[in-house]
Phi, psi and omega in degrees: 000156175238162181220127181269121184241141171244128180258124182234148174214143190276341171095001175210161176274114184289332179286348177285344185252015183068207180298315180299314180292328177292316180293313182299324179292309179304314180296326177295313181298321176301316182295312181297328178289322179300312181297319180293320177298319180294326179278003167111010180291138173258346181218129176242131183240128181255165181300153182295343177255015183297326178233110178223148347301200187293156182301312180299324173303314179297320188290320188287322188269323179047047185294329185229106180309319183290321179290320181299321182294323172297317178295327179301322177300320178294316181296328183273346182312305179302319176293326179283327185248339184084001177258131176285152186241127176230133175212160198297321186283347175071193181267345192257000000 
């Protein structure tokens, strides 16, 4: 069996730009991932530090409602596109 994968990277370090850089990086990754899914990717792979701290930590704490809204878009990506999403920090 085969699997079509899309490897995406935003081309800049989101953590270098503070909160704004982080949000910009996530938005760029989502945009690139949408394109990969449209082109047939069944799995989309992000850089290992795309979401830090862990996704579940963001979900549990929800310290910043605007940031959590953006990360909720990440969480919804697989259901919306049918493509699985993988990044290094995982969901835990």
